[in-house]
C-alpha positions in Angstrom: 73.2 105.2 93.5 76.6 103.9 94.4 78.0 107.3 94.6 74.9 108.5 96.9 75.6 105.6 99.3 79.5 106.4 99.3 78.9 110.1 100.0 76.6 109.5 102.8 78.7 107.1 104.8 77.0 104.0 103.5 80.0 102.1 102.2 78.6 98.7 102.6 75.7 99.3 100.6 77.7 101.0 97.9 79.7 97.8 97.7 76.7 95.8 97.7 75.5 97.6 94.7 78.8 97.4 92.9 78.9 93.7 93.4 75.3 93.3 92.2 76.4 95.2 89.1 79.3 92.9 88.5 77.1 89.7 89.1 74.5 90.8 86.6 77.2 91.2 84.0 75.1 93.6 82.0 76.6 97.0 83.1 80.2 97.5 83.2 81.5 99.8 85.6 82.7 103.3 84.3 85.3 105.7 85.9 82.4 107.4 88.1 81.6 103.9 89.5 85.1 103.1 90.3 85.5 106.5 91.9 82.4 106.0 93.9 83.4 102.6 95.2 87.1 103.7 96.1 85.4 106.6 98.0 83.1 104.2 99.8 86.2 102.2 100.8 88.2 105.2 101.9 85.5 106.6 103.9 84.8 103.3 105.7 88.7 103.0 106.3 88.8 99.7 104.4 92.3 100.4 102.7 92.9 96.7 101.9 89.6 96.5 100.1 90.2 99.7 98.2 93.5 98.4 97.0 91.9 95.1 95.8 89.2 97.0 93.9 92.1 99.2 92.4 94.1 96.1 91.4 90.8 94.7 89.9 90.6 97.9 87.7 93.9 97.4 86.4 93.4 93.7 85.6 89.8 93.3 84.6 89.0 96.7 83.1 90.5 99.0 80.5 92.0 101.4 82.8 94.5 102.5 80.2 91.7 103.7 77.9 90.1 105.4 80.7 93.1 107.3 81.5 93.8 108.1 78.0 90.4 109.4 77.2 90.6 111.7 80.3 93.8 113.2 79.1 96.0 111.5 81.6 98.3 110.2 78.9 101.6 110.3 81.0 99.9 108.2 83.7 98.6 105.8 81.1 102.0 105.3 79.6 103.6 104.9 83.0 100.9 102.1 83.7 101.6 100.6 80.3 105.3 100.5 81.0 104.9 99.2 84.5 103.0 96.3 83.5 105.5 95.2 80.7 102.8 96.0 78.0 104.0 96.9 74.4 102.7 100.2 73.1 100.9 99.8 69.8 97.7 100.9 68.2 95.4 98.4 69.9 96.1 100.1 73.1 
């Protein structure tokens, strides 16, 4: 639903769905959700809000796991290094 809103220029509705998703706490956003929300912010020219969402992804969600599972190991490692995290088996 978020993706459909984002692709059809309904950025505010996409964001509203995303916020509802976060508020209920039962469903965690996945990579498709974040892509849709970032697309919605981009198409609405809300760059600052897009950056805020991206920072939230880094802070509140396991973006390193997402990148690793998608095969972006170099990017995941760069992110780990930039955040000053230790690389161990728990990552």
